[in-house]
C-alpha positions as a Markdown table, in Angstrom:
| # | Residue | x | y | z |
|---|---|---|---|---|
| 1 | Met | -54.1 | 5.8 | -27.8 |
| 2 | Thr | -50.9 | 7.8 | -27.3 |
| 3 | Val | -48.7 | 8.2 | -29.5 |
| 4 | Phe | -45.0 | 8.5 | -29.1 |
| 5 | Ser | -42.6 | 10.2 | -31.3 |
| 6 | Val | -39.2 | 7.6 | -31.2 |
| 7 | Thr | -37.2 | 9.4 | -28.4 |
| 8 | Asp | -40.3 | 9.9 | -25.9 |
| 9 | Phe | -41.2 | 6.1 | -26.7 |
| 10 | Ile | -37.4 | 5.1 | -25.6 |
| 11 | Ala | -37.3 | 7.7 | -22.3 |
| 12 | His | -40.6 | 6.0 | -21.5 |
| 13 | Ile | -39.0 | 2.8 | -21.4 |
| 14 | Asn | -36.2 | 3.6 | -19.7 |
| 15 | Asp | -38.2 | 4.8 | -16.8 |
| 16 | Val | -40.8 | 1.9 | -16.7 |
| 17 | Leu | -36.9 | -0.4 | -16.7 |
| 18 | Gly | -35.3 | 2.1 | -13.6 |
| 19 | Arg | -38.6 | 2.5 | -12.1 |
| 20 | Ser | -38.8 | -1.5 | -11.9 |
| 21 | Trp | -35.1 | -2.0 | -9.6 |
| 22 | Asp | -35.5 | 1.3 | -7.6 |
| 23 | Ala | -35.6 | -0.6 | -4.7 |
| 24 | Glu | -33.4 | -3.2 | -4.8 |
| 25 | Glu | -29.5 | -3.6 | -7.8 |
| 26 | Leu | -29.9 | -5.3 | -10.8 |
| 27 | Cys | -27.9 | -8.7 | -11.1 |
| 28 | Val | -27.4 | -10.7 | -13.6 |
| 29 | Glu | -24.8 | -13.8 | -14.3 |
| 30 | Gly | -23.4 | -14.9 | -16.9 |
| 31 | Glu | -20.4 | -15.9 | -19.3 |
| 32 | Val | -18.1 | -13.2 | -21.2 |
| 33 | Ser | -18.2 | -13.6 | -24.7 |
| 34 | Gly | -16.7 | -10.6 | -27.8 |
| 35 | Phe | -15.0 | -9.1 | -24.5 |
| 36 | Arg | -13.4 | -5.1 | -26.1 |
| 37 | Val | -12.5 | -1.8 | -24.4 |
| 38 | Ser | -12.7 | 1.1 | -27.4 |
| 39 | Gln | -10.9 | 3.7 | -27.5 |
| 40 | Gly | -9.2 | 3.0 | -23.8 |
| 41 | Gln | -12.3 | 4.0 | -22.3 |
| 42 | Trp | -15.6 | 2.0 | -23.1 |
| 43 | Val | -15.7 | -1.1 | -21.7 |
| 44 | Asn | -18.0 | -3.6 | -23.5 |
| 45 | Phe | -19.5 | -7.3 | -23.8 |
| 46 | Asp | -22.4 | -9.5 | -24.2 |
| 47 | Leu | -23.6 | -11.0 | -21.3 |
| 48 | Lys | -25.0 | -14.9 | -21.9 |
| 49 | Asp | -26.0 | -18.0 | -20.5 |
| 50 | Glu | -27.4 | -21.8 | -23.1 |
| 51 | Thr | -30.4 | -19.3 | -24.2 |
| 52 | Gly | -30.2 | -15.6 | -23.5 |
| 53 | Leu | -27.7 | -12.8 | -24.1 |
| 54 | Val | -27.5 | -9.4 | -23.2 |
| 55 | Asn | -25.3 | -6.5 | -24.2 |
| 56 | Ile | -22.8 | -4.7 | -21.5 |
| 57 | Phe | -22.0 | -1.7 | -21.4 |
| 58 | Met | -19.5 | 0.9 | -18.9 |
| 59 | Thr | -16.3 | 2.8 | -17.8 |
| 60 | Val | -13.1 | 1.4 | -17.8 |
| 61 | Trp | -12.8 | 3.4 | -14.9 |
| 62 | Gln | -15.0 | 1.6 | -13.3 |
| 63 | Leu | -14.3 | -2.1 | -14.0 |
| 64 | His | -11.6 | -3.4 | -11.0 |
| 65 | Val | -11.2 | -6.7 | -11.9 |
| 66 | Pro | -9.5 | -8.2 | -15.1 |
| 67 | Val | -12.3 | -9.6 | -17.4 |
| 68 | Glu | -11.9 | -11.8 | -20.7 |
| 69 | Asp | -14.3 | -14.3 | -23.2 |
| 70 | Gly | -15.3 | -17.1 | -21.4 |
| 71 | Met | -14.9 | -16.1 | -17.4 |
| 72 | Lys | -18.2 | -16.4 | -14.5 |
| 73 | Val | -18.9 | -13.2 | -13.8 |
| 74 | Arg | -21.9 | -11.4 | -12.1 |
| 75 | Val | -22.6 | -8.4 | -13.2 |
| 76 | Phe | -24.8 | -4.9 | -11.6 |
| 77 | Gly | -26.1 | -1.9 | -13.1 |
| 78 | Val | -28.9 | -0.5 | -14.5 |
| 79 | Pro | -30.9 | -1.6 | -17.6 |
| 80 | Arg | -31.5 | 0.8 | -20.6 |
| 81 | Ile | -32.1 | 1.3 | -23.9 |
| 82 | Tyr | -29.5 | 4.1 | -25.9 |
| 83 | Pro | -31.5 | 6.2 | -27.7 |
| 84 | Lys | -29.0 | 6.9 | -30.9 |
| 85 | Phe | -28.9 | 3.1 | -31.4 |
| 86 | Gly | -31.7 | 2.0 | -30.4 |
| 87 | Lys | -30.0 | -1.2 | -28.4 |
| 88 | Phe | -31.0 | -2.6 | -25.6 |
| 89 | Ser | -27.8 | -3.1 | -22.8 |
| 90 | Ile | -27.3 | -2.7 | -18.9 |
| 91 | Thr | -24.8 | 0.0 | -18.1 |
| 92 | Ala | -22.7 | -2.0 | -15.5 |
| 93 | Asn | -21.3 | -0.1 | -12.2 |
| 94 | Arg | -19.3 | -2.7 | -11.3 |
| 95 | Ile | -18.6 | -6.3 | -12.0 |
| 96 | Glu | -17.5 | -9.1 | -9.7 |
| 97 | Leu | -16.3 | -13.0 | -10.6 |
| 98 | Val | -18.0 | -15.9 | -10.0 |
| 99 | Gly | -16.4 | -19.3 | -9.8 |
| 100 | Glu | -12.7 | -20.0 | -8.5 |
| 101 | Gly | -12.3 | -21.2 | -12.1 |
| 102 | Ala | -13.2 | -17.7 | -12.8 |
| 103 | Leu | -11.2 | -16.3 | -9.4 |
| 104 | Lys | -7.9 | -18.2 | -10.2 |
| 105 | Lys | -7.5 | -16.8 | -14.0 |
| 106 | Ala | -7.8 | -13.1 | -13.1 |
| 107 | Leu | -5.6 | -13.5 | -10.1 |
| 108 | Ala | -2.7 | -15.3 | -12.1 |
| 109 | Ala | -3.9 | -11.4 | -14.7 |
| 110 | Leu | -3.5 | -9.5 | -12.5 |
| 111 | Lys | -0.4 | -11.0 | -10.3 |
| 112 | Ala | 1.8 | -11.1 | -13.8 |
| 113 | Lys | 0.7 | -7.7 | -14.9 |
| 114 | Leu | 1.7 | -6.2 | -11.5 |
| 115 | Glu | 5.1 | -8.7 | -11.1 |
| 116 | Leu | 6.3 | -6.5 | -14.5 |
| 117 | Glu | 5.5 | -3.0 | -12.8 |
| 118 | Gly | 8.1 | -4.4 | -10.3 |
| 119 | Leu | 5.3 | -4.2 | -7.2 |
| 120 | Phe | 6.6 | -7.1 | -5.7 |
| 121 | Asp | 10.4 | -6.9 | -6.5 |
| 122 | Pro | 12.1 | -8.0 | -3.2 |
| 123 | Ser | 14.8 | -5.0 | -3.9 |
| 124 | Arg | 12.3 | -2.3 | -2.3 |
| 125 | Lys | 11.3 | -4.2 | 0.3 |
| 126 | Arg | 11.9 | -2.4 | 3.9 |
| 127 | Pro | 12.9 | -4.1 | 7.2 |
| 128 | Leu | 10.3 | -3.6 | 10.3 |
| 129 | Pro | 11.8 | -2.0 | 13.5 |
| 130 | Val | 13.3 | -3.8 | 15.6 |
| 131 | Phe | 11.4 | -2.2 | 18.7 |
| 132 | Pro | 8.3 | -0.5 | 17.2 |
| 133 | Asn | 6.5 | 2.4 | 19.6 |
| 134 | Arg | 3.5 | 2.6 | 17.5 |
| 135 | Ile | 1.3 | 0.8 | 15.0 |
| 136 | Ala | -1.3 | 1.3 | 12.7 |
| 137 | Leu | -3.3 | -1.7 | 12.6 |
| 138 | Ile | -6.1 | -2.0 | 9.4 |
| 139 | Ala | -8.6 | -4.8 | 10.7 |
| 140 | Ser | -12.4 | -5.6 | 11.1 |
| 141 | Arg | -12.9 | -5.4 | 15.5 |
| 142 | Glu | -15.0 | -7.8 | 14.5 |
| 143 | Ser | -13.2 | -10.9 | 13.2 |
| 144 | Ala | -11.8 | -13.8 | 15.6 |
| 145 | Ala | -8.2 | -12.2 | 13.8 |
| 146 | Tyr | -8.2 | -8.8 | 15.1 |
| 147 | Gly | -8.3 | -10.8 | 18.8 |
| 148 | Asp | -5.4 | -13.2 | 17.9 |
| 149 | Phe | -3.1 | -9.8 | 17.0 |
| 150 | Ile | -4.1 | -8.3 | 20.3 |
| 151 | Arg | -3.3 | -10.3 | 22.4 |
| 152 | Ile | 0.1 | -12.4 | 21.2 |
| 153 | Val | 1.3 | -8.7 | 21.3 |
| 154 | Asn | 0.7 | -8.2 | 24.6 |
| 155 | Glu | 1.8 | -11.3 | 26.0 |
| 156 | Arg | 5.3 | -10.7 | 23.8 |
| 157 | Trp | 5.3 | -7.2 | 24.4 |
| 158 | Arg | 3.0 | -4.6 | 26.5 |
| 159 | Gly | 3.3 | -1.1 | 25.8 |
| 160 | Leu | 3.5 | -1.5 | 22.5 |
| 161 | Glu | 0.5 | 1.9 | 21.6 |
| 162 | Ile | -1.8 | 0.5 | 18.7 |
| 163 | His | -4.2 | 2.7 | 16.4 |
| 164 | Thr | -6.9 | 0.1 | 15.2 |
| 165 | Tyr | -8.7 | 1.4 | 11.6 |
| 166 | His | -12.1 | -0.6 | 11.8 |
| 167 | Val | -12.2 | -2.0 | 8.0 |
| 168 | Lys | -15.2 | -4.2 | 6.0 |
| 169 | Val | -12.7 | -7.2 | 4.8 |
| 170 | Gln | -14.7 | -8.4 | 3.0 |
| 171 | Gly | -17.5 | -7.3 | 0.3 |
| 172 | Met | -18.6 | -4.6 | -1.6 |
| 173 | Gly | -16.3 | -1.6 | -1.5 |
| 174 | Ala | -14.0 | -3.7 | 1.4 |
| 175 | Ala | -10.8 | -2.8 | -0.6 |
| 176 | Glu | -11.9 | 1.3 | -0.9 |
| 177 | Asp | -12.2 | 0.6 | 2.9 |
| 178 | Ile | -8.8 | -0.1 | 3.9 |
| 179 | Val | -7.5 | 1.6 | 0.6 |
| 180 | Gln | -9.2 | 4.7 | 2.7 |
| 181 | Ala | -7.3 | 3.4 | 6.1 |
| 182 | Ile | -3.4 | 3.2 | 4.4 |
| 183 | Gln | -3.9 | 6.6 | 2.7 |
| 184 | Ser | -5.0 | 8.2 | 6.2 |
| 185 | Ala | -2.9 | 6.7 | 8.2 |
| 186 | Asn | 0.6 | 8.0 | 5.7 |
| 187 | Thr | -1.2 | 11.4 | 5.9 |
| 188 | Arg | -1.5 | 11.8 | 9.6 |
| 189 | Ser | 2.0 | 9.9 | 10.1 |
| 190 | Ala | 3.2 | 12.6 | 7.2 |
| 191 | Ile | 1.6 | 15.5 | 9.7 |
| 192 | His | 4.2 | 14.8 | 12.9 |
| 193 | Arg | 6.9 | 13.8 | 10.3 |
| 194 | Thr | 6.6 | 17.4 | 9.6 |
| 195 | Ala | 6.2 | 18.7 | 13.2 |
| 196 | Met | 9.3 | 16.7 | 13.8 |
| 197 | Ser | 6.5 | 14.6 | 16.2 |
| 198 | Glu | 7.5 | 11.5 | 17.5 |
| 199 | Asp | 4.1 | 9.8 | 16.9 |
| 200 | Glu | 4.2 | 8.7 | 13.4 |
| 201 | Tyr | 3.3 | 4.9 | 12.7 |
| 202 | Asp | 6.5 | 2.7 | 13.2 |
| 203 | Ala | 4.6 | -0.2 | 10.9 |
| 204 | Ile | 1.3 | -0.6 | 8.9 |
| 205 | Val | -0.4 | -3.8 | 9.9 |
| 206 | Ile | -2.9 | -5.8 | 7.3 |
| 207 | Thr | -4.9 | -8.5 | 9.0 |
| 208 | Arg | -8.1 | -10.7 | 8.5 |
| 209 | Gly | -8.0 | -14.5 | 9.4 |
| 210 | Gly | -8.6 | -17.3 | 6.5 |
| 211 | Gly | -11.6 | -18.3 | 4.0 |
| 212 | Ser | -12.6 | -19.0 | 1.1 |
| 213 | Leu | -10.8 | -17.6 | -2.5 |
| 214 | Glu | -14.0 | -15.5 | -2.8 |
| 215 | Glu | -14.3 | -13.8 | 0.6 |
| 216 | Leu | -10.4 | -12.8 | 0.3 |
| 217 | Met | -10.8 | -11.8 | -3.0 |
| 218 | Ala | -10.7 | -7.6 | -1.4 |
| 219 | Phe | -6.7 | -8.6 | -1.1 |
| 220 | Asn | -6.3 | -9.9 | -4.8 |
| 221 | Ser | -7.6 | -5.7 | -5.4 |
| 222 | Glu | -5.2 | -3.6 | -7.6 |
| 223 | Val | -6.0 | -0.4 | -6.0 |
| 224 | Leu | -4.9 | -2.1 | -2.7 |
| 225 | Val | -2.2 | -3.4 | -4.2 |
| 226 | Arg | -1.0 | 0.1 | -5.0 |
| 227 | Ala | -1.6 | 1.3 | -2.5 |
| 228 | Ile | 0.1 | -0.9 | -0.4 |
| 229 | His | 3.2 | -0.5 | -2.6 |
| 230 | Ser | 3.0 | 3.7 | -2.5 |
| 231 | Ser | 3.0 | 3.5 | 1.6 |
| 232 | Lys | 5.8 | 5.3 | 2.9 |
| 233 | Ile | 5.2 | 3.4 | 6.0 |
| 234 | Pro | 6.4 | 0.1 | 6.6 |
| 235 | Thr | 3.8 | -2.5 | 6.0 |
| 236 | Leu | 3.2 | -6.0 | 7.5 |
| 237 | Val | 0.5 | -8.0 | 6.2 |
| 238 | Gly | -1.3 | -11.2 | 7.4 |
| 239 | Ile | -3.9 | -12.6 | 5.3 |
| 240 | Gly | -6.0 | -15.6 | 6.5 |
| 241 | His | -4.6 | -18.7 | 6.9 |
| 242 | Glu | -1.0 | -20.4 | 6.2 |
| 243 | Arg | -1.7 | -21.9 | 2.0 |
| 244 | Asp | -3.4 | -18.8 | 1.9 |
| 245 | Leu | -1.1 | -15.9 | -0.6 |
| 246 | Ser | -2.7 | -12.6 | -1.4 |
| 247 | Leu | -1.3 | -9.9 | -3.8 |
| 248 | Ala | -1.6 | -7.9 | -0.6 |
| 249 | Glu | 0.5 | -10.0 | 0.9 |
| 250 | Leu | 2.9 | -10.2 | -2.3 |
| 251 | Ala | 2.9 | -6.5 | -2.5 |
| 252 | Ala | 3.8 | -6.0 | 1.9 |
| 253 | Asp | 7.2 | -5.3 | 3.0 |
| 254 | Val | 6.6 | -7.9 | 5.1 |
| 255 | Arg | 4.6 | -11.3 | 5.1 |
| 256 | Gly | 3.1 | -13.1 | 7.9 |
| 257 | Ser | 2.0 | -16.0 | 7.3 |
| 258 | Thr | -1.7 | -16.2 | 9.5 |
| 259 | Pro | -2.5 | -13.1 | 11.8 |
| 260 | Thr | -0.6 | -14.5 | 15.3 |
| 261 | Asp | 2.9 | -14.9 | 12.9 |
| 262 | Cys | 2.4 | -10.8 | 12.4 |
| 263 | Ala | 2.3 | -10.5 | 15.9 |
| 264 | Arg | 4.8 | -12.2 | 16.0 |
| 265 | Arg | 7.5 | -10.6 | 13.7 |
| 266 | Leu | 6.2 | -7.0 | 14.4 |
| 267 | Val | 7.1 | -7.4 | 18.4 |
| 268 | Pro | 10.2 | -9.6 | 19.6 |
| 269 | Asp | 9.2 | -11.8 | 22.9 |
| 270 | Arg | 9.7 | -9.6 | 25.7 |
| 271 | Asn | 11.8 | -13.1 | 27.7 |
| 272 | Asp | 13.7 | -13.5 | 25.3 |
| 273 | Val | 15.0 | -10.1 | 25.1 |
| 274 | Leu | 16.1 | -10.1 | 29.2 |
| 275 | Arg | 17.0 | -13.5 | 28.7 |
| 276 | Asp | 19.4 | -12.0 | 25.9 |
| 277 | Leu | 20.4 | -8.9 | 28.5 |
| 278 | Ala | 21.0 | -10.9 | 31.2 |
| 279 | His | 24.0 | -12.6 | 28.9 |
| 280 | His | 25.5 | -9.8 | 27.9 |
| 281 | Thr | 25.2 | -8.6 | 31.7 |
| 282 | Glu | 26.8 | -11.3 | 32.6 |
| 283 | Lys | 29.5 | -11.4 | 29.7 |
| 284 | Ile | 30.4 | -7.7 | 30.6 |
| 285 | Glu | 30.8 | -7.8 | 34.1 |
| 286 | Asn | 32.9 | -10.7 | 33.7 |
| 287 | Gln | 34.9 | -8.9 | 31.8 |
| 288 | Leu | 35.7 | -6.4 | 34.1 |
| 289 | Leu | 36.4 | -8.3 | 36.9 |
| 290 | Gln | 38.7 | -9.8 | 35.3 |
| 291 | Ala | 40.4 | -6.5 | 34.1 |
| 292 | Ile | 40.1 | -5.2 | 37.9 |
| 293 | Asn | 42.0 | -8.3 | 39.1 |
| 294 | Ser | 44.5 | -8.1 | 36.6 |
| 295 | Lys | 45.0 | -4.5 | 37.7 |
| 296 | Lys | 44.7 | -5.7 | 41.8 |
| 297 | Asp | 47.8 | -8.0 | 41.2 |
| 298 | Leu | 49.9 | -5.5 | 39.8 |
| 299 | Ile | 49.0 | -2.8 | 42.8 |
| 300 | Glu | 49.9 | -5.8 | 45.3 |
| 301 | Arg | 53.1 | -6.8 | 44.1 |
| 302 | Ala | 53.7 | -2.8 | 43.9 |
| 303 | Leu | 52.9 | -2.4 | 47.6 |
| 304 | Arg | 54.4 | -5.7 | 48.9 |
| 305 | Ser | 57.8 | -5.1 | 46.8 |
| 306 | Pro | 58.1 | -0.9 | 46.2 |
| 307 | Ala | 61.5 | -1.3 | 45.4 |
| 308 | Leu | 61.6 | -4.6 | 43.1 |
| 309 | Trp | 58.5 | -3.0 | 41.5 |
| 310 | Leu | 59.9 | 0.1 | 40.4 |
| 311 | Ala | 63.4 | -1.9 | 39.1 |
| 312 | Thr | 61.6 | -4.3 | 37.3 |
| 313 | Glu | 59.5 | -1.2 | 35.7 |
| 314 | Arg | 62.1 | 0.3 | 35.2 |
| 315 | Gln | 63.5 | -2.4 | 33.2 |
| 316 | Arg | 61.2 | -2.6 | 30.8 |
| 317 | Leu | 60.9 | 0.9 | 30.4 |
| 318 | Asp | 64.8 | 0.7 | 29.3 |
| 319 | Gln | 63.7 | -1.9 | 26.8 |
| 320 | Leu | 60.8 | -0.3 | 25.4 |
| 321 | Ala | 63.5 | 2.6 | 24.6 |
| 322 | Ser | 66.1 | 0.7 | 23.9 |
| 323 | Arg | 63.5 | -1.1 | 21.2 |
| 324 | Ala | 62.6 | 2.5 | 20.1 |
| 325 | Glu | 66.1 | 3.8 | 19.3 |
| 326 | Ser | 66.8 | 0.9 | 17.1 |
| 327 | Asn | 63.8 | 1.4 | 14.7 |
| 328 | Met | 64.5 | 4.4 | 14.7 |
| 329 | Gln | 68.0 | 4.3 | 13.8 |
| 330 | Gln | 66.9 | 1.7 | 11.2 |
| 331 | Trp | 64.1 | 4.0 | 9.7 |
| 332 | Leu | 67.1 | 7.0 | 9.1 |
| 333 | Lys | 69.0 | 5.0 | 7.5 |
| 334 | Ala | 66.1 | 3.4 | 5.3 |
| 335 | Leu | 65.4 | 7.7 | 4.6 |
| 336 | Ser | 69.2 | 8.4 | 3.8 |
| 337 | Asp | 69.7 | 5.6 | 1.7 |
| 338 | Lys | 66.3 | 6.7 | -0.3 |
| 339 | Leu | 67.4 | 10.1 | -0.6 |
| 340 | Arg | 71.0 | 9.6 | -1.8 |
| 341 | Asn | 69.2 | 7.2 | -4.8 |
| 342 | His | 66.8 | 10.1 | -5.5 |
| 343 | Val | 69.7 | 13.2 | -5.4 |
| 344 | Arg | 71.6 | 10.3 | -8.0 |
| 345 | Leu | 68.6 | 9.9 | -10.2 |
| 346 | Leu | 68.1 | 13.7 | -10.4 |
| 347 | Ala | 72.0 | 14.2 | -11.2 |
| 348 | Ser | 72.0 | 11.8 | -13.9 |
| 349 | Leu | 69.1 | 13.9 | -15.7 |
| 350 | Asp | 71.1 | 17.3 | -15.1 |
| 351 | Pro | 72.4 | 18.7 | -18.0 |
| 352 | Lys | 74.6 | 20.6 | -17.0 |
| 353 | Gly | 75.9 | 17.3 | -15.8 |
| 354 | Val | 76.2 | 16.1 | -19.9 |
| 355 | Leu | 77.2 | 19.0 | -21.0 |
| 356 | Lys | 80.4 | 18.1 | -18.9 |
| 357 | Arg | 81.2 | 15.4 | -20.8 |
| 358 | Gly | 82.0 | 17.6 | -24.0 |
| 359 | Tyr | 78.5 | 17.8 | -25.2 |
| 360 | Ala | 76.6 | 20.6 | -26.5 |
| 361 | Ile | 72.9 | 22.0 | -26.9 |
| 362 | Leu | 71.9 | 23.9 | -29.9 |
| 363 | Lys | 69.1 | 26.4 | -29.7 |
| 364 | Ser | 67.1 | 28.5 | -32.5 |
| 365 | Gly | 66.6 | 31.4 | -30.9 |
| 366 | Ser | 64.7 | 30.6 | -27.2 |
| 367 | Gln | 63.5 | 26.9 | -28.9 |
| 368 | Thr | 66.2 | 23.6 | -28.1 |
| 369 | Val | 67.1 | 22.0 | -31.7 |
| 370 | Thr | 66.1 | 17.9 | -31.4 |
| 371 | Ser | 66.0 | 17.2 | -35.6 |
| 372 | Ile | 67.5 | 18.8 | -38.8 |
| 373 | Ala | 63.6 | 19.0 | -39.6 |
| 374 | Gly | 63.2 | 22.5 | -39.6 |
| 375 | Leu | 66.1 | 24.0 | -40.0 |
| 376 | Ser | 67.5 | 25.2 | -43.3 |
| 377 | Val | 71.1 | 26.5 | -44.4 |
| 378 | Gly | 72.0 | 30.1 | -42.8 |
| 379 | Gln | 69.9 | 29.8 | -40.3 |
| 380 | Pro | 71.9 | 31.8 | -37.0 |
| 381 | Ile | 71.7 | 29.4 | -34.1 |
| 382 | Thr | 72.6 | 29.4 | -30.7 |
| 383 | Ile | 75.4 | 26.7 | -29.5 |
| 384 | Val | 75.8 | 26.1 | -26.0 |
| 385 | Leu | 78.3 | 24.8 | -24.0 |
| 386 | Arg | 79.5 | 23.6 | -20.3 |
| 387 | Asp | 81.5 | 27.0 | -19.6 |
| 388 | Gly | 79.6 | 29.2 | -22.4 |
| 389 | Glu | 77.5 | 29.6 | -25.6 |
| 390 | Gly | 77.8 | 30.9 | -28.6 |
| 391 | Asp | 76.4 | 32.0 | -31.8 |
| 392 | Ala | 76.9 | 30.6 | -35.5 |
| 393 | Arg | 75.1 | 30.0 | -38.8 |
| 394 | Leu | 74.7 | 26.9 | -40.6 |
| 395 | Glu | 76.7 | 26.5 | -43.6 |
| 396 | Lys | 75.6 | 22.6 | -44.5 |
| 397 | Leu | 72.7 | 20.1 | -43.3 |
| 398 | Arg | 72.8 | 16.7 | -43.2 |
| 399 | Gln | 70.6 | 14.3 | -42.6 |
| 400 | Ala | 71.5 | 10.8 | -41.5 |
| 401 | Asn | 70.7 | 8.1 | -44.1 |
| 402 | Glu | 67.4 | 5.6 | -43.0 |
| 403 | Ala | 69.8 | 2.8 | -41.7 |
| 404 | Lys | 71.9 | 4.9 | -39.0 |
| 405 | Gln | 68.0 | 5.9 | -38.4 |
| 406 | Gln | 67.0 | 2.3 | -38.3 |
| 407 | Lys | 70.0 | 1.0 | -36.3 |
| 408 | Leu | 69.6 | 3.9 | -33.7 |
| 409 | Leu | 65.3 | 3.6 | -33.5 |
């Protein structure tokens, strides 16, 4: 009989458990119970069904979907016994939501969280260029959506340079694949922008066809929504059918209801542009012809009777000169009146004019005296009159009574 220490026994059991699932990933499905996050980094909860229960442990950084009690989920990971506590659990590396109810519940919670952060704010959305030259298309080359988009773009506006980033559009790793493509497109465009090159992207287009809510969950991933929000290049996203609305579309600068609608929003129809150009060209030609015809009539009249034309023009010039002279005289008169008014106003404010009427200015040193406050009997003062000034000394001070002051006020 082999006698194990506790530590060796647990290590042996963990080794057996690990080798049991060596060739395939362990997946357990059940209902979440007792969900909690410890110290902001450790996730613990129980996974249960009608008759059984198992503990789940993982780090918060591995949790990419909103989870709460009552949700049905699939847990992928490794079974093991923790030596410190002797407790059996599954160390999870990822979690998937199961069932439309759980998906919708998690989606609503994530949408509320991102909306509160302003990731869907319409004020930050940028317009697409009217005539793009170069775009980054993020899609699966194997999808019908990719073919529809390319076909419609070529029908409407040939010559657009399209760089395709082939990605997974559903299943494990799809969201991360798309995020990597967005980052690569931004990096490439930034390099060309720094080099003052014209090869940077005008827009990023992300598209795929319709599917079930579970199949479209990659486009409801938080990491993908944040990558779209952070893109330095304007984004156009169209996922699924018109009734489908993913969080990726809410975060995009422009949303296309379908892949085909994305193509229509990205480029104008060449025929429509040609019709508009023809209309504007015709309008400009008509205006030029009218201008030419009016001058043509003038030249023909001048050539038929030069003397009459000269007389008419001379009369017109005389009228203009007379009108200009009359306007000038009126302006000069108004200016002269305004100047006289200003002169009269300045003269009325001139202190010398006041002195001529018999008033005097009292000074104490260099300061003008305006009140008896601060004066004292025997203080020397200077009296300034119209034609000179004299020195004096105060013999007596009398203050006006309050009634007189109130009347003056």
